[in-house]
C-alpha positions, 0 to 999 in steps of 0.5 A: 500500500502506497501513501500519497503525501502531496500536501493536500492534507486530507488526513485529519477528521474535523467533523462527523455528522450524524442524522437524527430523527428528533434533534432535542432528544438527540441533544439531551442524549449526547449532552446529558447522557454521554456527557459531550461538551455542547458547542452550539445549536444552529436552529432549526436543524443542527447541533454541535458537540466537541469530541476531543477536538473532533466536532460532532454535528447532529442534524435532521434529515434533509428532504431536498437537494444533493443530500436527499436519500441520505436519511440516516447515516454519518458523514466524515468531514476531513479538515484541510489547510487550503480547501481550494487547493485540496479540491483542485488536487482531488478533482485532478485525481478524478473526484467529482464534487457535488458543488465547489467549495463554498461557505456554509456558516459564518462563525464568530471568528471564521468562515466555515468552508465545505465541499462534498464528494462521494466515495466509490460506494456512494457514501458522502464525504466532505473536505472542510476548512475554518478560514479565520477572518482578517 
């Protein structure tokens, strides 16, 4: 097995998303039962927790758009240093993105960029970058 080390930086998981049926119930479970540190909620459909430096996102199923059909499951989000460079390098390797890298949230100190892709079995993956604001 050969390891490719070309500077793309797709190696560290930055976030894992889990689709849930009842968000308040899931928040209570992950916060109060499992004891995960609650970070913030993005009403009406998402909540975020810290899992030792990896962010866990709980979200309601999407009904429309490119993620339709992924009712319940998980998505791995790989943190990269330069999302544009990583997307270009992966595209050169034959990856087809659902849409180009784009801002999905404006956090207090950073803009959260993501680009979604699928593995050969159709599982959703993403690359992500929290770009600090100047």
